C-alpha positions as CSV (number, residue, x, y, z in Angstrom):
1,X,104.5,97.3,223.3
2,X,104.4,95.9,218.8
3,X,104.2,97.8,216.6
4,X,100.6,95.3,215.5
5,X,99.6,96.8,218.8
6,X,100.0,100.4,217.6
7,X,98.4,99.9,214.6
8,X,94.8,98.8,216.5
9,X,95.0,101.2,218.9
10,X,94.7,103.7,215.6
11,X,92.3,101.5,213.7
12,X,90.4,101.9,216.7
13,X,90.8,105.5,217.5
14,X,90.4,106.3,213.2
15,X,86.8,104.4,213.9
16,X,85.6,106.1,216.9
17,X,86.3,109.9,215.5
18,X,84.4,108.6,212.4
19,X,81.0,107.6,214.8
20,X,81.6,110.9,217.0
21,X,80.3,112.6,214.8
22,X,76.0,112.3,212.9
23,X,77.3,112.6,209.3
24,X,80.1,110.1,210.2
25,X,77.0,107.6,211.3
26,X,75.0,108.4,208.4
27,X,77.9,107.2,206.2
28,X,78.9,104.1,207.7
29,X,74.3,103.5,207.4
30,X,74.7,103.9,204.1
31,X,77.8,101.9,204.1
32,X,76.2,98.9,205.8
33,X,73.2,99.1,203.9
34,X,75.2,98.9,200.3
35,X,76.7,95.7,202.2
36,X,73.4,94.5,203.3
37,X,73.6,94.1,206.7
38,X,69.7,94.6,207.3
39,X,69.2,92.5,204.5
40,X,68.3,88.4,203.4
41,X,72.0,87.4,201.1
42,X,69.2,85.0,199.2
43,X,68.9,84.9,194.9
44,X,68.4,81.9,193.0
45,X,71.2,82.6,191.1
46,X,73.7,81.3,192.9
47,X,76.7,83.8,191.5
48,X,74.2,86.7,193.0
49,X,74.0,84.6,195.9
50,X,77.9,84.4,196.3
51,X,78.5,88.6,195.9
52,X,75.6,88.7,198.2
53,X,77.5,86.8,200.7
54,X,80.5,88.6,200.1
55,X,78.9,91.6,200.2
56,X,77.5,91.3,204.1
57,X,80.4,89.4,205.5
58,X,82.8,92.9,204.8
59,X,79.5,94.8,206.4
60,X,79.5,91.9,209.1
61,X,83.6,93.0,209.6
62,X,82.5,97.2,209.1
63,X,79.2,96.2,212.0
64,X,82.4,94.0,214.4
65,X,85.0,97.1,214.4
66,X,82.4,99.7,214.9
67,X,81.3,97.9,218.3
68,X,84.7,97.3,219.2
69,X,85.4,101.1,218.7
70,X,82.4,102.6,220.1
71,X,79.7,100.5,220.9
72,X,77.7,102.7,222.5
73,X,78.0,105.1,219.3
74,X,77.0,102.4,217.1
75,X,73.9,101.8,219.9
76,X,73.6,105.5,218.3
77,X,73.6,104.5,214.9
78,X,71.1,101.9,215.4
79,X,68.9,104.8,216.5
80,X,69.5,107.4,214.0
81,X,68.6,104.5,211.7
82,X,65.1,104.2,213.1
83,X,64.3,108.0,213.5
84,X,65.1,108.3,209.7
85,X,62.4,105.7,209.1
């Protein structure tokens, strides 16, 4: 196994730890909100639109990381978001 594989396993394990607690999921949910993952990025100002799109891209990357590390906990996070509405 290469060092890269080991590093990736550590990254996945770290995400799993965060997602295993309600507090961790609440924090991640707030990060996803700040990234605009659940909202439209459009703005008539092209600079603002670009900023929003870049922020959202980071959020989507985080969602993919979470889905790889803890798909079941991602579903839990989404259910908790609905319960908090």
